[in-house]
C-alpha positions as CSV (number, residue, x, y, z in Angstrom):
1,M,-67.0,-35.9,-52.9
2,G,-64.1,-36.3,-55.2
3,T,-60.9,-34.2,-55.3
4,D,-60.1,-30.6,-56.2
5,S,-57.9,-29.4,-59.0
6,V,-54.7,-30.2,-57.1
7,G,-55.8,-33.6,-55.9
8,L,-56.9,-32.8,-52.4
9,D,-59.8,-34.8,-50.9
10,V,-62.9,-32.5,-50.8
11,F,-64.7,-34.6,-48.1
12,S,-61.8,-34.6,-45.5
13,R,-61.1,-30.9,-46.1
14,T,-64.8,-30.0,-45.8
15,V,-65.1,-31.9,-42.5
16,S,-61.9,-30.3,-41.2
17,A,-63.0,-26.9,-42.2
18,T,-66.3,-27.4,-40.3
19,R,-64.4,-27.5,-37.0
20,L,-62.4,-24.4,-37.8
21,N,-65.3,-22.3,-39.0
22,L,-67.5,-23.3,-36.1
23,A,-64.6,-22.5,-33.6
24,I,-64.0,-19.1,-35.1
25,G,-67.7,-18.3,-35.3
26,L,-68.4,-19.3,-31.7
27,S,-65.4,-17.4,-30.4
28,V,-66.5,-14.3,-32.4
29,A,-70.1,-14.5,-31.1
30,L,-69.0,-14.9,-27.5
31,L,-66.5,-12.0,-27.7
32,A,-68.8,-9.7,-29.6
33,S,-71.8,-10.5,-27.3
34,I,-69.9,-9.9,-24.1
35,A,-68.2,-6.7,-25.3
36,G,-71.4,-5.4,-26.8
37,A,-73.4,-6.1,-23.6
38,V,-70.8,-4.6,-21.2
39,T,-70.1,-1.4,-23.3
40,G,-73.8,-0.9,-24.0
41,V,-74.7,-0.9,-20.3
42,L,-71.7,1.3,-19.4
43,I,-72.6,3.9,-22.0
44,G,-76.3,3.8,-21.3
45,M,-75.8,4.3,-17.6
46,G,-73.0,6.8,-18.0
47,E,-75.1,9.1,-20.3
48,E,-77.3,10.2,-17.4
49,R,-74.3,11.2,-15.3
50,G,-72.8,14.7,-15.4
51,G,-69.3,15.9,-15.8
52,L,-66.5,14.1,-17.6
53,I,-68.2,10.7,-17.3
54,G,-71.4,11.9,-18.9
55,R,-69.6,13.7,-21.7
56,G,-67.4,10.7,-22.4
57,A,-70.4,8.3,-22.5
58,R,-72.3,10.6,-24.9
59,A,-69.3,10.9,-27.2
60,M,-68.9,7.1,-27.2
61,A,-72.6,6.7,-28.0
62,R,-72.3,9.0,-31.0
63,T,-69.2,7.0,-32.1
64,I,-71.0,3.7,-31.8
65,E,-73.9,5.1,-33.9
66,L,-71.5,6.2,-36.6
67,S,-69.5,3.0,-36.6
68,S,-72.8,1.0,-36.8
69,A,-73.4,2.5,-40.2
70,L,-70.2,0.9,-41.6
71,P,-70.7,-2.6,-43.1
72,P,-68.9,-5.0,-40.7
73,M,-67.6,-7.0,-43.7
74,L,-65.9,-3.9,-45.2
75,V,-64.3,-3.0,-41.8
76,A,-63.0,-6.5,-41.2
77,L,-61.7,-6.8,-44.8
78,A,-59.7,-3.5,-44.4
79,V,-58.2,-4.4,-41.0
80,V,-57.3,-7.9,-42.0
81,A,-55.7,-6.7,-45.2
82,I,-53.5,-4.4,-43.2
83,T,-52.6,-6.6,-40.2
84,G,-52.3,-9.9,-42.1
85,P,-54.4,-13.0,-41.8
86,S,-54.3,-15.4,-38.9
87,V,-57.0,-17.3,-36.8
88,T,-56.5,-14.9,-33.9
89,T,-56.6,-11.8,-36.0
90,L,-59.7,-13.0,-37.8
91,T,-61.4,-13.7,-34.5
92,V,-60.6,-10.3,-32.9
93,V,-61.3,-8.3,-36.0
94,I,-64.7,-9.9,-36.8
95,A,-65.8,-9.7,-33.2
96,A,-64.8,-6.0,-33.1
97,S,-66.7,-5.3,-36.3
98,L,-69.9,-7.0,-34.9
99,T,-69.7,-5.4,-31.5
100,P,-71.1,-1.8,-32.3
101,N,-74.5,-3.1,-33.4
102,L,-74.8,-5.2,-30.2
103,T,-73.7,-2.2,-28.1
104,R,-76.3,-0.1,-29.8
105,L,-79.0,-2.7,-29.0
106,T,-78.0,-2.9,-25.4
107,R,-77.8,0.8,-24.9
108,T,-81.3,1.3,-26.4
109,E,-82.6,-1.1,-23.8
110,V,-80.7,0.5,-21.0
111,L,-82.3,3.9,-21.8
112,K,-85.7,2.3,-21.2
113,V,-84.7,0.4,-18.0
114,R,-82.6,3.0,-16.2
115,R,-85.7,5.1,-15.2
116,D,-87.8,2.3,-13.9
117,A,-89.2,2.5,-10.4
118,Y,-87.5,-0.6,-9.1
119,L,-84.1,1.0,-9.7
120,D,-85.1,4.0,-7.6
121,A,-86.3,1.5,-4.9
122,A,-82.9,-0.2,-5.0
123,R,-81.1,3.1,-4.7
124,Q,-83.3,4.1,-1.8
125,A,-82.6,0.8,-0.1
126,G,-78.9,1.8,0.0
127,L,-77.4,0.0,-3.1
128,R,-74.6,1.8,-4.7
129,E,-74.8,2.8,-8.4
130,F,-72.4,0.0,-9.4
131,R,-74.4,-2.7,-7.7
132,V,-77.6,-1.3,-9.2
133,M,-76.1,-1.6,-12.6
134,V,-74.7,-5.1,-12.1
135,R,-77.7,-6.6,-10.2
136,H,-80.6,-4.9,-12.0
137,V,-79.7,-3.0,-15.1
138,F,-77.4,-5.6,-16.7
139,P,-79.7,-8.6,-16.5
140,N,-82.7,-6.7,-17.7
141,S,-81.0,-4.9,-20.6
142,T,-78.9,-7.5,-22.3
143,W,-81.7,-9.8,-23.5
144,P,-81.4,-8.5,-27.1
145,V,-77.8,-9.7,-27.2
146,V,-78.9,-13.1,-25.9
147,E,-81.8,-13.4,-28.3
148,T,-79.6,-12.5,-31.3
149,F,-76.7,-14.7,-30.3
150,S,-77.4,-17.3,-32.9
151,I,-77.7,-14.6,-35.6
152,T,-74.3,-13.3,-34.5
153,F,-72.9,-16.8,-34.6
154,G,-74.2,-17.3,-38.2
155,S,-72.9,-13.9,-39.3
156,A,-69.5,-14.7,-37.9
157,I,-69.3,-17.9,-39.9
158,M,-70.3,-16.1,-43.1
159,M,-67.8,-13.3,-42.5
160,T,-65.0,-15.9,-41.9
161,A,-65.9,-17.7,-45.1
162,G,-66.3,-14.4,-47.0
163,L,-62.8,-13.2,-46.0
164,G,-61.4,-16.6,-46.9
165,F,-63.1,-16.4,-50.3
166,L,-61.5,-13.0,-50.9
167,G,-58.1,-14.4,-50.0
168,V,-57.5,-12.6,-46.7
169,G,-58.9,-15.3,-44.4
170,V,-57.2,-18.3,-42.7
171,P,-53.8,-18.8,-44.3
172,S,-53.5,-21.6,-46.8
173,P,-53.3,-24.6,-46.8
174,T,-55.5,-24.8,-43.7
175,P,-59.0,-26.1,-44.8
176,E,-61.6,-23.3,-44.6
177,W,-64.9,-23.1,-46.4
178,G,-64.5,-19.7,-48.0
179,A,-61.0,-20.5,-49.3
180,M,-62.2,-23.9,-50.6
181,I,-65.1,-22.3,-52.5
182,S,-62.7,-19.7,-53.9
183,R,-60.3,-22.3,-55.2
184,G,-63.1,-24.4,-56.7
185,V,-64.7,-21.5,-58.6
186,A,-62.2,-21.9,-61.5
187,D,-63.2,-25.5,-61.9
188,L,-66.8,-24.6,-62.5
189,T,-66.0,-23.7,-66.1
190,F,-64.9,-27.3,-66.6
191,G,-67.9,-28.9,-65.0
192,R,-66.1,-29.8,-61.7
193,W,-68.7,-28.3,-59.4
194,W,-68.0,-30.4,-56.3
195,A,-64.8,-28.7,-55.3
196,S,-66.8,-25.5,-54.4
197,G,-70.3,-27.0,-54.2
198,F,-69.9,-29.2,-51.2
199,P,-68.1,-26.6,-49.0
200,A,-70.8,-24.1,-50.0
201,L,-73.6,-26.6,-49.0
202,A,-71.9,-27.3,-45.7
203,M,-71.7,-23.6,-44.9
204,A,-75.3,-22.9,-45.9
205,F,-76.6,-25.9,-43.9
206,T,-74.6,-24.8,-40.8
207,V,-75.7,-21.2,-40.9
208,V,-79.3,-22.1,-41.3
209,L,-79.1,-24.6,-38.5
210,V,-77.4,-22.1,-36.2
211,A,-79.9,-19.4,-37.0
212,L,-82.9,-21.7,-36.5
213,P,-83.5,-21.0,-32.8
214,T,-83.9,-17.3,-33.3
215,T,-86.1,-17.8,-36.3
216,R,-88.4,-20.1,-34.3
217,R,-88.6,-17.6,-31.4
218,N,-89.5,-14.8,-33.8
219,S,-92.2,-17.0,-35.4
220,A,-93.6,-18.0,-32.1
221,S,-93.7,-14.4,-30.8
222,G,-95.3,-13.3,-34.0
């Protein structure tokens, strides 16, 4: 694969960046999915309650809806630019930016499930509200998060690379796809395409491969 403009081996750095980008992407997807599922169930169940809990849940639902309108990439870029780049910061910030959409998906499903007859039967059988939520509502409301996990994984990889391309990602000289593509762009004018081309191909192949399970499920259901 040749070397970049400063003589660094493109192949070894692309392979090393694969491990880092996959680790960040998987960590982000897990954090965002867990946080989105839990908050979605809590908000959806809390909205039907009265008093302070109900008002707080409804206020959080409106806040989630408003935050979902903001582009996750823009939010992550602003926060990372303020706090400074690091692997931990990137993981937390990207996960936080992807969580509102997953929370909204879970809450929408909870609103459908919470009035089902089997929940009333569970309450009449003596189960407390917390156990009803954990044993019945949570497993039956979080399937949208599970089904979109691979999409969340791919989005996290692309956001990590995007922040690296903009210069606010993983600090240099750690190999990372976005930063490698950014450094190689200047070489394109001289015909040295491989410095940015191979990391871009690696990222594209990985994202497509990660998103393939969801694409196949959607095709099968269609």
